[in-house]
C-alpha positions as CSV (number, residue, x, y, z in Angstrom):
1,X,23.5,-0.5,-8.1
2,X,23.5,-1.8,-4.5
3,X,24.7,-5.4,-4.2
4,X,25.9,-7.3,-1.1
5,X,29.1,-5.2,-0.8
6,X,27.4,-1.8,-1.5
7,X,26.5,0.7,1.2
8,X,22.8,1.2,1.8
9,X,21.2,4.6,2.5
10,X,20.8,3.6,6.1
11,X,24.6,3.4,6.3
12,X,25.0,6.7,4.4
13,X,22.9,8.5,7.0
14,X,25.0,7.2,9.9
15,X,27.4,10.1,10.1
16,X,24.7,12.7,10.1
17,X,22.6,10.9,12.7
18,X,25.5,10.1,14.9
19,X,26.2,13.8,15.4
20,X,23.0,14.0,17.4
21,X,22.2,10.8,19.3
22,X,18.5,10.1,19.4
23,X,16.6,9.3,22.6
24,X,19.7,9.4,24.7
25,X,21.3,6.4,22.9
26,X,23.3,5.9,19.8
27,X,22.2,2.3,19.2
28,X,19.4,3.3,16.8
29,X,21.4,6.2,15.3
30,X,24.2,4.0,14.4
31,X,21.9,2.0,12.1
32,X,20.8,5.2,10.5
33,X,17.1,4.4,10.9
34,X,15.9,7.2,13.1
35,X,14.4,10.3,11.4
36,X,12.2,13.2,12.3
37,X,8.7,13.0,13.5
38,X,7.7,10.9,10.5
39,X,11.0,9.1,10.0
40,X,10.7,9.9,6.3
41,X,13.1,12.6,4.9
42,X,12.4,15.2,2.3
43,X,12.9,13.8,-1.2
44,X,13.0,10.1,-0.1
45,X,9.7,9.3,-1.8
46,X,8.8,10.0,-5.4
47,X,5.7,9.4,-7.6
48,X,6.7,7.8,-11.0
49,X,3.1,7.7,-12.4
50,X,0.4,10.2,-13.3
51,X,-1.5,10.0,-10.0
52,X,-4.2,12.4,-11.3
53,X,-5.7,9.4,-13.2
54,X,-6.4,7.7,-9.8
55,X,-8.8,10.4,-8.7
56,X,-11.0,9.9,-11.8
57,X,-11.0,6.2,-12.0
58,X,-14.7,6.0,-10.9
59,X,-15.6,7.9,-14.1
60,X,-14.2,5.2,-16.5
61,X,-17.3,3.1,-16.1
62,X,-19.5,6.0,-17.3
63,X,-17.2,8.0,-19.6
64,X,-15.0,5.7,-21.8
65,X,-11.6,7.0,-22.6
66,X,-9.2,5.9,-25.4
67,X,-7.0,3.0,-24.5
68,X,-9.2,1.5,-21.8
69,X,-8.8,-2.2,-21.4
70,X,-11.7,-4.2,-20.0
71,X,-10.9,-6.8,-17.3
72,X,-13.2,-9.8,-17.9
73,X,-13.5,-11.3,-14.4
74,X,-14.9,-14.8,-14.1
75,X,-17.6,-15.2,-11.5
76,X,-15.3,-17.4,-9.4
77,X,-12.6,-14.7,-9.4
78,X,-15.1,-12.0,-8.3
79,X,-16.2,-14.4,-5.5
80,X,-12.7,-15.0,-4.4
81,X,-11.9,-11.2,-4.5
82,X,-15.1,-10.5,-2.6
83,X,-14.3,-13.0,0.2
84,X,-10.7,-11.8,0.4
85,X,-11.6,-8.1,0.9
86,X,-14.4,-9.1,3.2
87,X,-11.8,-11.0,5.3
88,X,-9.6,-7.8,5.4
89,X,-12.6,-5.8,6.7
90,X,-13.4,-8.6,9.1
91,X,-10.0,-8.6,10.7
92,X,-10.5,-5.0,11.7
93,X,-14.2,-5.4,12.5
94,X,-13.8,-8.5,14.7
95,X,-10.4,-7.5,16.1
96,X,-8.9,-10.7,14.9
97,X,-5.8,-9.1,13.2
98,X,-4.7,-6.3,11.0
99,X,-5.1,-6.4,7.2
100,X,-1.9,-7.1,5.3
101,X,-1.7,-3.7,3.8
102,X,-1.1,-2.1,7.2
103,X,2.4,-2.5,8.6
104,X,2.8,-3.5,12.2
105,X,5.1,-0.5,12.8
106,X,2.2,1.9,12.3
107,X,0.5,0.6,15.4
108,X,3.3,-0.2,17.7
109,X,4.8,2.2,20.2
110,X,8.1,0.4,20.1
111,X,10.1,-1.7,17.7
112,X,13.8,-2.6,17.1
113,X,14.1,-0.4,14.0
114,X,13.4,3.0,15.6
115,X,14.2,4.8,18.8
116,X,11.3,4.6,21.3
117,X,10.6,8.2,20.7
118,X,10.5,7.9,16.9
119,X,8.3,4.8,17.1
120,X,5.9,6.6,19.4
121,X,5.9,9.5,17.0
122,X,4.8,7.2,14.2
123,X,2.0,5.8,16.4
124,X,0.8,9.3,17.2
125,X,1.0,10.2,13.5
126,X,-1.1,7.1,12.8
127,X,-3.9,8.3,15.0
128,X,-6.5,8.2,12.2
129,X,-5.8,4.5,11.7
130,X,-5.8,3.5,15.4
131,X,-9.1,5.4,15.9
132,X,-10.5,3.5,12.9
133,X,-9.5,0.1,14.3
134,X,-11.0,1.0,17.7
135,X,-14.2,2.4,16.2
136,X,-15.0,-0.5,13.8
137,X,-14.3,-3.1,16.5
138,X,-16.6,-1.2,18.8
139,X,-19.3,-1.3,16.1
140,X,-18.9,-5.1,16.0
141,X,-19.4,-5.4,19.7
142,X,-22.4,-3.1,19.8
143,X,-24.2,-4.2,16.6
144,X,-26.8,-6.8,17.3
145,X,-29.6,-5.7,15.0
146,X,-30.0,-2.4,13.0
147,X,-26.6,-1.0,11.9
148,X,-27.6,2.6,11.4
149,X,-26.0,3.9,14.6
150,X,-22.7,2.1,13.8
151,X,-22.8,3.3,10.2
152,X,-23.5,6.8,11.3
153,X,-20.4,6.9,13.5
154,X,-18.3,5.5,10.6
155,X,-19.7,8.0,8.1
156,X,-19.0,11.0,10.4
157,X,-15.4,9.8,10.8
158,X,-15.0,9.4,7.1
159,X,-16.3,12.9,6.5
160,X,-13.8,14.2,9.1
161,X,-10.9,12.5,7.4
162,X,-11.8,13.8,4.0
163,X,-12.3,17.3,5.3
164,X,-8.9,17.2,7.0
165,X,-7.3,15.9,3.8
166,X,-8.8,18.7,1.7
167,X,-7.8,21.3,4.3
168,X,-4.2,20.1,4.3
169,X,-4.1,20.2,0.5
170,X,-5.2,23.8,0.6
171,X,-2.8,24.7,3.4
172,X,0.1,23.0,1.7
173,X,1.7,22.2,5.0
174,X,4.8,20.0,5.5
175,X,3.8,16.4,4.7
176,X,3.6,13.9,7.6
177,X,3.9,10.8,5.5
178,X,2.8,8.4,8.3
179,X,-0.3,10.5,9.0
180,X,-1.1,10.8,5.3
181,X,-0.8,7.0,4.9
182,X,-2.9,6.3,8.1
183,X,-5.7,8.6,6.9
184,X,-5.7,6.8,3.5
185,X,-5.8,3.4,5.1
186,X,-8.5,4.4,7.6
187,X,-10.8,5.8,4.9
188,X,-10.4,2.6,2.9
189,X,-11.1,0.4,5.9
190,X,-14.2,2.3,6.8
191,X,-15.5,1.9,3.3
192,X,-14.8,-1.8,3.3
193,X,-16.6,-2.2,6.7
194,X,-19.6,-0.3,5.4
195,X,-19.9,-2.6,2.3
196,X,-18.9,-6.0,3.7
197,X,-19.8,-5.9,7.4
198,X,-22.7,-3.4,7.7
199,X,-24.5,-4.3,4.5
200,X,-24.6,-0.8,3.1
201,X,-24.1,-1.9,-0.5
202,X,-26.9,0.3,-1.9
203,X,-26.1,3.3,0.3
204,X,-25.7,6.5,-1.8
205,X,-23.1,7.6,0.8
206,X,-20.9,4.8,-0.3
207,X,-20.9,5.9,-3.9
208,X,-19.8,9.4,-2.9
209,X,-17.2,7.8,-0.5
210,X,-15.6,5.9,-3.3
211,X,-15.0,9.1,-5.2
212,X,-13.5,10.6,-2.0
213,X,-11.4,7.5,-1.5
214,X,-9.9,7.8,-5.0
215,X,-9.3,11.5,-4.4
216,X,-7.4,10.7,-1.1
217,X,-5.6,7.9,-2.9
218,X,-4.5,10.4,-5.6
219,X,-3.2,12.9,-3.1
220,X,-1.4,10.2,-1.0
221,X,0.2,8.8,-4.2
222,X,1.4,12.3,-5.2
223,X,3.3,12.4,-1.9
224,X,5.3,9.4,-3.1
225,X,4.7,5.7,-4.0
226,X,8.3,4.6,-4.5
227,X,11.5,5.3,-2.6
228,X,14.0,7.2,-4.7
229,X,16.5,4.6,-3.7
230,X,14.2,1.8,-5.0
231,X,14.0,3.7,-8.3
232,X,17.8,4.0,-8.4
233,X,18.2,0.2,-7.6
234,X,19.8,1.0,-4.3
235,X,18.9,0.3,-0.6
236,X,16.2,2.6,0.8
237,X,15.9,3.5,4.5
238,X,13.5,1.2,6.3
239,X,11.1,3.9,7.4
240,X,10.7,5.3,4.0
241,X,10.3,1.9,2.4
242,X,7.6,0.9,4.9
243,X,5.6,4.0,4.0
244,X,6.0,3.4,0.3
245,X,5.2,-0.4,0.4
246,X,2.2,0.0,2.7
247,X,0.9,2.8,0.5
248,X,1.2,0.7,-2.6
249,X,-0.5,-2.3,-1.0
250,X,-3.3,0.0,0.1
251,X,-3.6,1.5,-3.4
252,X,-3.9,-2.0,-4.9
253,X,-6.7,-2.8,-2.5
254,X,-8.5,0.3,-3.6
255,X,-8.4,-0.9,-7.2
256,X,-9.5,-4.4,-6.2
257,X,-12.4,-2.9,-4.2
258,X,-13.3,-0.8,-7.2
259,X,-13.6,-4.0,-9.3
260,X,-15.9,-5.6,-6.7
261,X,-18.1,-2.6,-6.6
262,X,-18.3,-2.4,-10.4
263,X,-19.2,-6.1,-10.6
264,X,-21.8,-5.6,-7.9
265,X,-23.4,-2.7,-9.8
266,X,-23.2,-4.6,-13.2
267,X,-20.6,-2.1,-14.6
268,X,-17.5,-3.0,-16.6
269,X,-14.2,-3.1,-14.9
270,X,-11.0,-1.7,-16.5
271,X,-7.3,-2.5,-16.1
272,X,-5.6,0.1,-14.0
273,X,-3.0,1.0,-16.6
274,X,-2.2,4.2,-14.7
275,X,-0.4,2.0,-12.2
276,X,2.0,0.6,-14.8
277,X,5.6,0.5,-13.6
278,X,4.9,0.4,-9.9
279,X,6.5,-2.4,-7.9
280,X,4.5,-5.6,-7.2
281,X,3.9,-6.5,-3.5
282,X,7.2,-7.1,-1.7
283,X,8.6,-10.3,-0.3
284,X,7.5,-11.6,3.1
285,X,11.1,-11.3,4.3
286,X,11.2,-7.5,3.6
287,X,7.7,-6.9,5.0
288,X,8.3,-8.7,8.2
289,X,11.8,-7.4,9.0
290,X,12.2,-6.7,12.8
291,X,15.8,-5.5,13.3
292,X,18.2,-3.2,11.5
293,X,20.6,-6.0,10.7
294,X,17.8,-8.0,9.2
295,X,16.7,-5.1,7.1
296,X,20.1,-4.5,5.6
297,X,20.6,-8.2,5.0
298,X,17.2,-8.8,3.5
299,X,17.3,-5.8,1.2
300,X,20.8,-6.6,0.0
301,X,19.6,-10.2,-0.7
302,X,16.6,-8.8,-2.6
303,X,19.0,-6.6,-4.7
304,X,21.4,-9.5,-5.3
305,X,18.5,-11.8,-6.4
306,X,17.1,-9.3,-8.9
307,X,20.3,-7.7,-10.2
308,X,22.8,-10.6,-10.5
309,X,21.4,-11.5,-13.9
310,X,21.0,-7.9,-15.0
311,X,17.3,-8.5,-15.0
312,X,16.0,-5.1,-14.1
313,X,13.3,-2.9,-15.5
314,X,12.6,0.8,-15.4
315,X,15.3,1.4,-12.8
316,X,13.7,-1.0,-10.3
317,X,15.0,-4.3,-8.9
318,X,12.0,-6.5,-8.7
319,X,8.7,-7.4,-10.4
320,X,6.4,-4.7,-11.6
321,X,2.7,-4.8,-11.1
322,X,2.1,-4.7,-14.8
323,X,4.1,-8.0,-15.2
324,X,1.0,-9.7,-13.7
325,X,-1.1,-8.4,-16.5
326,X,-1.6,-9.9,-20.0
327,X,1.6,-10.1,-22.1
328,X,1.1,-7.7,-25.0
329,X,3.0,-9.7,-27.6
330,X,2.0,-13.4,-27.5
331,X,4.3,-14.0,-30.5
332,X,7.4,-13.0,-28.4
333,X,8.2,-16.4,-27.0
334,X,11.5,-15.4,-25.4
335,X,9.9,-12.3,-23.8
336,X,7.0,-14.4,-22.5
337,X,9.4,-17.0,-21.0
338,X,11.5,-14.2,-19.4
339,X,8.4,-12.8,-17.8
340,X,7.3,-16.2,-16.5
341,X,10.7,-16.7,-14.9
342,X,10.4,-13.3,-13.2
343,X,6.9,-14.1,-11.9
344,X,8.1,-17.5,-10.6
345,X,11.0,-15.8,-8.9
346,X,8.6,-13.3,-7.3
347,X,6.2,-16.0,-6.1
348,X,8.9,-17.8,-4.2
349,X,9.1,-15.0,-1.7
350,X,5.7,-13.3,-1.4
351,X,3.4,-13.3,1.7
352,X,-0.3,-14.0,1.7
353,X,-1.1,-10.6,0.3
354,X,1.1,-11.2,-2.8
355,X,-0.4,-14.7,-3.2
356,X,-3.9,-13.1,-3.2
357,X,-2.8,-10.6,-5.8
358,X,-1.4,-13.4,-8.0
359,X,-4.5,-15.5,-7.6
360,X,-6.7,-12.6,-8.9
361,X,-4.4,-11.6,-11.8
362,X,-3.7,-15.2,-12.9
363,X,-7.3,-16.2,-12.9
364,X,-8.2,-13.1,-14.8
365,X,-5.3,-12.8,-17.3
366,X,-3.7,-16.2,-17.2
367,X,0.0,-16.7,-16.6
């Protein structure tokens, strides 16, 4: 357990990194934040769920399986969800910002948490995402009438990303976690833009793309959704945590998008029980950390907050995503009160992404 007096993994890596100063300076190495090309070390990320279920989620509306739980969305909830995801696609399409499931470090060639060389490596690895943002914004600037040309460019890029992902799976090459994450996010953004910005709701390509998206989500999840240090209630390295948190946020958007598509097509929506046990979206403080000192301080505060009372679950210090779902035993008043306390504690620190998630789950399940 890592409390305020406990050494974090960034500190543990200091000695190894100091032996070989990075980028001609030991400033970053002393913080233990520099890594290889991806900045994520072998074994740092794990997948604690059965990710195979993610790839076949699209089938649930057509082939019911035992244990499926229907989510009964109110029209107002679907409307809110529709507008929220449309806003995410609009940020990219209109160039007004980046959606909150993309971390700024993925797009910056420099930051205070990596050496310039390592930060540039991350940006290079994230080429699929930067290409996506450039392409969809170009579509916005060129689309004045028919959208077929813009949609055609996006579809070709989606086909390329999926083909590359399949080829890498077959080749079983060393995983570049930043590149895998960027491809996942880019494919999702393209699908969101097709649906919300280019009015391709009835396009057969989109139906096939959702299957491909869930396949990509499955593979990316298998590469790791949680830092091993998170799972062990310890401090993870910043680079590994950013990949894990951004990937979880992206995955949750995939599931919300699936709900919007099902509602649009008049199909039932089901609770994503295969995600049970994953961490809920992180605090704003962790997501927006900008220096090594801030990272160590913020994560230690996070651990102190969630471990001082011994209130941990499944080897994770923090709220789980399934704690935003219906409470399974309404007769268990102490357990329900405990969950409500945990949700309240989580809500005190979340950013706009976490607030959106709570608004959707609360209006759907109560709580």
